[in-house]
LOGU-358350 format. One record per residue: residue number from 1; x, y, z of N, C-alpha, C, CB in turn. Coordinates in Angstrom, 3 decimals, padded with zeros to 6 digits, always signed. Last residue first. Glycine has a CB too. Layout:
LOGU-358350
NODE  num      n.xx      n.yy      n.zz     ca.xx     ca.yy     ca.zz      c.xx      c.yy      c.zz     cb.xx     cb.yy     cb.zz
NODE  NUM         X         Y         Z         X         Y         Z         X         Y         Z         X         Y         Z
...
END
This chain:
LOGU-358350
NODE  num      n.xx      n.yy      n.zz     ca.xx     ca.yy     ca.zz      c.xx      c.yy      c.zz     cb.xx     cb.yy     cb.zz
NODE   95  +007.319  +015.121  -006.332  +007.895  +016.571  -006.877  +008.685  +016.387  -008.304  +009.060  +017.267  -005.685
NODE   94  +004.088  +014.446  -005.320  +005.755  +014.005  -005.848  +005.701  +015.210  -006.622  +006.162  +012.335  -006.887
NODE   93  +002.556  +014.481  -002.418  +002.825  +015.067  -003.763  +004.256  +015.271  -004.193  +002.190  +016.343  -003.837
NODE   92  +001.236  +011.753  +000.005  +002.772  +012.930  -000.578  +002.849  +013.308  -001.924  +004.399  +012.214  -000.466
NODE   91  -000.829  +010.770  +001.636  -000.366  +010.854  +000.568  +000.558  +012.256  +000.620  -001.477  +010.732  -000.402
NODE   90  -000.539  +008.248  +004.490  -000.603  +009.670  +003.975  -000.020  +009.766  +003.032  -000.202  +010.636  +004.679
NODE   89  -002.059  +005.380  +005.816  -001.066  +005.796  +004.743  -001.647  +007.278  +005.181  -001.220  +005.120  +002.898
NODE   88  -004.123  +004.628  +007.194  -002.772  +004.036  +007.412  -001.803  +004.726  +007.071  -002.558  +002.936  +006.842
NODE   87  -006.999  +005.345  +007.356  -005.844  +006.359  +007.267  -004.264  +005.457  +008.062  -006.465  +008.039  +008.327
NODE   86  -008.269  +004.154  +005.816  -008.339  +003.608  +007.293  -007.611  +004.515  +007.826  -007.823  +002.160  +007.648
NODE   85  -008.346  +005.093  +003.089  -009.376  +005.201  +004.278  -009.514  +004.611  +005.266  -010.356  +005.083  +004.056
NODE   84  -005.838  +004.308  +002.524  -006.064  +005.433  +003.143  -007.445  +005.983  +003.856  -005.715  +006.179  +002.276
NODE   83  -005.890  +001.546  +002.670  -005.166  +002.270  +003.370  -005.548  +003.243  +003.330  -004.136  +002.295  +003.218
NODE   82  -008.016  +001.995  +000.102  -008.442  +001.628  +001.683  -007.827  +001.688  +002.914  -008.698  +000.515  +001.798
NODE   81  -006.255  +003.058  -001.847  -007.141  +003.446  -001.450  -007.953  +002.924  +000.109  -007.679  +003.333  -002.521
NODE   80  -004.464  +000.803  -001.369  -003.890  +002.241  -001.271  -004.805  +002.871  -001.140  -003.141  +002.812  -002.264
NODE   79  -006.119  -001.234  -003.241  -005.161  -001.762  -001.788  -004.899  -000.002  -001.364  -003.137  -003.000  -002.255
NODE   78  -006.748  +000.366  -005.488  -007.720  -000.513  -004.829  -006.924  -000.589  -003.097  -007.844  -002.258  -005.842
NODE   77  -004.498  +000.457  -006.495  -004.833  +001.844  -006.512  -006.252  +001.460  -005.544  -005.035  +002.636  -008.268
NODE   76  -003.192  -002.428  -006.966  -002.728  -001.455  -005.753  -003.531  -000.371  -005.654  -001.319  -000.894  -005.866
NODE   75  -004.979  -003.458  -009.103  -005.086  -003.654  -007.362  -004.495  -002.876  -006.326  -004.558  -004.848  -006.952
NODE   74  -004.916  -001.736  -010.745  -006.161  -001.423  -010.154  -005.607  -001.653  -009.032  -007.452  -002.126  -010.492
NODE   73  -001.607  -002.158  -011.491  -002.297  -000.630  -010.998  -003.754  -000.962  -010.525  -002.418  +000.645  -012.406
NODE   72  -002.466  -005.141  -012.130  -001.932  -004.295  -011.084  -001.574  -003.414  -010.550  -001.550  -004.342  -010.876
NODE   71  -004.435  -004.613  -014.475  -004.397  -005.328  -013.258  -003.665  -005.205  -012.314  -004.290  -006.299  -013.385
NODE   70  -002.148  -003.315  -015.835  -003.136  -002.791  -015.832  -003.787  -003.686  -014.783  -003.666  -002.611  -017.113
NODE   69  +000.458  -005.480  -016.389  +000.351  -004.222  -015.231  -000.887  -003.695  -015.058  +001.190  -002.968  -015.540
NODE   68  -000.375  -009.047  -015.717  -000.872  -007.429  -016.411  -000.574  -006.472  -015.623  -002.445  -007.134  -016.674
NODE   67  +001.497  -011.044  -013.577  +000.198  -010.293  -014.106  +000.069  -009.162  -015.077  -000.394  -009.784  -013.083
NODE   66  +003.782  -012.036  -012.058  +003.350  -012.221  -013.327  +002.003  -011.646  -014.138  +003.320  -013.429  -013.319
NODE   65  +004.537  -011.247  -009.874  +003.448  -012.000  -009.569  +003.004  -012.477  -011.508  +002.134  -010.861  -008.453
NODE   64  +006.433  -009.499  -009.793  +006.883  -010.259  -008.952  +005.356  -011.536  -008.942  +007.343  -009.249  -007.468
NODE   63  +005.790  -007.270  -011.527  +006.700  -008.192  -011.923  +006.719  -009.627  -010.952  +008.059  -007.421  -011.922
NODE   62  +003.859  -006.323  -010.948  +003.016  -007.341  -012.166  +004.541  -008.071  -012.232  +002.191  -006.409  -014.086
NODE   61  +005.137  -004.833  -008.286  +003.521  -006.242  -008.480  +003.363  -007.091  -009.786  +001.713  -005.372  -008.553
NODE   60  +006.239  -003.199  -009.872  +007.135  -004.549  -009.002  +005.798  -005.568  -008.519  +008.230  -003.835  -007.186
NODE   59  +004.551  -001.818  -010.895  +005.534  -002.264  -011.289  +005.845  -003.475  -011.021  +006.271  -001.638  -011.044
NODE   58  +003.158  -000.816  -008.224  +001.993  -001.539  -009.158  +003.364  -002.201  -010.512  +000.379  +000.073  -009.985
NODE   57  +005.343  +000.835  -007.431  +004.358  -000.088  -006.422  +004.260  -001.339  -007.874  +002.336  +000.954  -005.729
NODE   56  +005.471  +002.719  -009.644  +007.078  +001.978  -009.300  +006.123  +000.571  -008.104  +008.740  +003.629  -008.021
NODE   55  +002.937  +003.789  -008.794  +003.437  +002.900  -010.490  +004.467  +002.286  -010.246  +003.898  +003.817  -011.940
NODE   54  +002.943  +005.056  -006.435  +002.276  +004.357  -007.018  +002.060  +003.438  -008.088  +001.891  +004.798  -007.039
NODE   53  +006.538  +005.547  -005.573  +004.793  +006.239  -006.493  +004.274  +004.654  -006.705  +005.019  +007.426  -008.722
NODE   52  +007.824  +004.423  -002.041  +007.404  +004.462  -003.959  +006.292  +005.143  -004.681  +007.023  +003.049  -004.517
NODE   51  +008.506  +004.443  +000.094  +007.646  +005.963  -000.313  +007.735  +005.974  -001.621  +008.265  +007.498  +000.247
NODE   50  +009.234  +002.506  +001.696  +010.178  +002.508  +000.715  +009.768  +004.026  +000.341  +010.067  +001.249  -000.475
NODE   49  +006.214  +001.820  +002.357  +007.749  +002.293  +003.420  +008.795  +002.564  +002.848  +008.382  +001.255  +004.379
NODE   48  +005.226  +001.072  +000.151  +004.901  +002.387  +000.820  +005.502  +002.962  +001.845  +003.829  +002.394  +001.215
NODE   47  +006.586  -000.928  -000.250  +006.818  -000.284  -001.352  +006.482  +001.515  -000.934  +005.819  -001.051  -002.574
NODE   46  +005.605  -002.883  +001.885  +007.002  -002.284  +002.353  +007.054  -000.994  +000.990  +008.595  -003.765  +002.323
NODE   45  +002.691  -002.693  +000.901  +003.041  -002.104  +002.224  +004.662  -001.701  +002.351  +002.630  -003.210  +003.381
NODE   44  +002.756  -004.653  -001.029  +002.582  -003.358  -001.769  +002.746  -002.505  -000.139  +000.796  -003.179  -002.860
NODE   43  +003.800  -006.950  -000.070  +004.424  -006.607  -000.919  +004.359  -004.962  -001.058  +004.025  -007.384  -001.938
NODE   42  +001.093  -007.555  +001.612  +002.572  -007.059  +002.392  +003.877  -006.408  +001.391  +003.292  -008.585  +003.193
NODE   41  -000.428  -007.632  -000.187  -000.847  -006.482  +000.517  +000.817  -006.646  +001.379  -002.630  -006.632  +001.525
NODE   40  +000.374  -009.845  -001.243  +000.523  -008.758  -002.316  +000.577  -007.729  -001.498  -000.582  -008.592  -003.423
NODE   39  +000.015  -011.431  +000.776  +001.148  -011.051  +000.545  +001.674  -010.200  -000.288  +001.578  -011.775  +000.418
NODE   38  -002.957  -010.659  +002.542  -002.032  -010.980  +001.926  -000.681  -011.174  +001.693  -002.211  -010.700  +001.554
NODE   37  -003.885  -008.402  +006.136  -004.048  -009.256  +004.364  -002.918  -009.687  +003.682  -004.645  -008.275  +003.122
NODE   36  -005.669  -006.915  +008.165  -005.181  -008.025  +007.769  -004.780  -008.087  +006.513  -005.919  -008.887  +007.981
NODE   35  -005.780  -004.454  +010.833  -006.640  -005.003  +009.576  -005.446  -006.047  +008.710  -007.287  -003.441  +008.425
NODE   34  -007.454  -003.711  +013.955  -005.722  -003.973  +013.393  -006.912  -004.508  +012.205  -004.100  -005.421  +014.439
NODE   33  -007.599  -000.409  +015.855  -008.256  -001.385  +015.197  -006.883  -001.981  +014.212  -009.703  -000.714  +014.346
NODE   32  -006.944  +001.899  +017.578  -007.006  +000.193  +018.153  -007.762  -000.613  +017.133  -007.916  -000.051  +019.753
NODE   31  -006.188  +004.040  +017.197  -008.118  +003.611  +016.833  -008.245  +002.225  +017.143  -008.775  +003.740  +014.931
NODE   30  -003.729  +004.711  +017.248  -004.704  +005.097  +017.410  -006.451  +004.865  +017.760  -004.414  +005.409  +016.788
NODE   29  -002.792  +002.163  +016.225  -002.617  +002.150  +017.440  -003.506  +003.252  +017.851  -001.253  +002.219  +017.801
NODE   28  -003.621  -000.303  +013.828  -003.735  +001.741  +013.833  -003.854  +001.434  +015.467  -005.681  +002.961  +012.790
NODE   27  -001.831  -002.541  +012.349  -002.437  -002.084  +013.798  -002.396  -000.362  +013.799  -001.349  -002.791  +015.241
NODE   26  -001.498  -005.264  +010.385  -001.405  -003.474  +010.421  -002.477  -003.484  +011.913  -002.329  -002.349  +008.516
NODE   25  +000.041  -007.716  +009.184  -000.805  -007.056  +009.455  -000.698  -005.865  +009.641  -001.228  -007.433  +010.135
NODE   24  +000.229  -009.807  +005.830  +000.864  -008.593  +006.612  -000.629  -008.560  +007.945  +001.104  -006.746  +005.268
NODE   23  +001.659  -013.259  +005.243  +001.320  -011.299  +004.912  +000.828  -010.431  +005.380  +000.690  -010.842  +004.080
NODE   22  +002.756  -015.170  +005.549  +001.056  -015.679  +005.198  +000.675  -013.631  +004.607  -000.300  -016.569  +007.461
NODE   21  +004.947  -014.694  +006.259  +004.825  -015.444  +005.522  +003.835  -015.284  +004.664  +004.848  -016.320  +006.011
NODE   20  +004.381  -011.404  +007.767  +004.661  -012.747  +007.779  +005.124  -013.112  +006.403  +003.492  -013.540  +008.227
NODE   19  +004.821  -007.868  +009.085  +004.839  -008.418  +007.926  +005.243  -010.354  +008.455  +006.108  -007.406  +006.872
NODE   18  +002.874  -005.738  +010.765  +003.907  -006.793  +011.060  +003.816  -007.808  +009.576  +003.455  -007.721  +012.698
NODE   17  +003.100  -002.464  +011.426  +002.919  -003.409  +010.886  +003.987  -004.233  +011.092  +002.611  -003.187  +009.792
NODE   16  +001.542  +000.372  +012.943  +002.077  -000.538  +012.947  +002.029  -002.237  +012.345  +002.084  -000.323  +013.830
NODE   15  +000.607  +003.614  +012.822  +000.000  +002.474  +011.909  +001.683  +001.224  +012.386  -000.273  +003.228  +009.572
NODE   14  +000.773  +006.055  +013.619  +000.073  +004.759  +014.249  -000.398  +004.098  +013.811  -000.644  +004.731  +014.930
NODE   13  +001.983  +007.522  +011.160  +003.154  +007.352  +012.610  +001.947  +006.755  +013.568  +004.061  +009.252  +013.442
NODE   12  +001.416  +006.282  +007.793  +000.757  +007.042  +009.400  +002.002  +006.399  +010.624  -001.434  +006.187  +009.955
NODE   11  +003.810  +006.074  +005.371  +003.195  +005.196  +006.688  +002.755  +006.074  +007.390  +004.117  +004.309  +007.595
NODE   10  +003.080  +007.687  +002.742  +003.624  +007.340  +003.620  +002.834  +006.800  +004.683  +004.299  +008.176  +003.875
NODE    9  +002.719  +007.880  -000.992  +002.201  +007.580  +000.265  +003.793  +007.473  +001.576  +001.197  +005.906  -000.041
NODE    8  +003.505  +009.647  -003.697  +003.719  +008.465  -003.107  +003.115  +008.847  -001.803  +005.196  +007.956  -003.108
NODE    7  +000.731  +010.529  -006.856  +001.303  +010.618  -005.245  +002.517  +009.271  -004.938  -000.308  +010.359  -003.985
NODE    6  +000.233  +010.409  -009.259  +000.675  +011.409  -009.169  +001.260  +011.785  -007.651  -000.254  +012.134  -009.696
NODE    5  -001.594  +007.909  -008.846  -000.483  +007.990  -009.690  +000.406  +009.278  -009.713  -000.966  +007.762  -010.950
NODE    4  -003.685  +008.299  -008.296  -003.129  +008.169  -007.143  -001.795  +008.014  -007.664  -003.678  +007.114  -006.258
NODE    3  -006.055  +010.980  -009.289  -005.525  +009.958  -009.717  -004.413  +010.033  -008.641  -005.202  +009.948  -011.228
NODE    2  -008.789  +012.101  -007.842  -007.343  +013.028  -007.998  -007.148  +011.267  -008.561  -006.162  +014.049  -006.193
NODE    1  -011.778  +012.652  -008.863  -011.054  +012.420  -008.471  -009.786  +012.168  -008.447  -011.382  +012.144  -008.327
END
């Protein structure tokens, strides 16, 4: 399995997100499916929108929520894999 740390991600053009105080709602317009997440998911999504690499997003989560870097990395990796599985994001190889 390829390490996600070698990639940054872009939002699928068919994914539309709405960020609220409680988190995020993402609509996959091509499939007509809706996904929700908490504030941490919204924070990760904003990092994806800024095309940050996975490690940079994990660093932000670590600082914002005062959690161990390894925990932040695991949580971000798991969330990115789920977004990718539902084709809400696409990988970009870091150069």
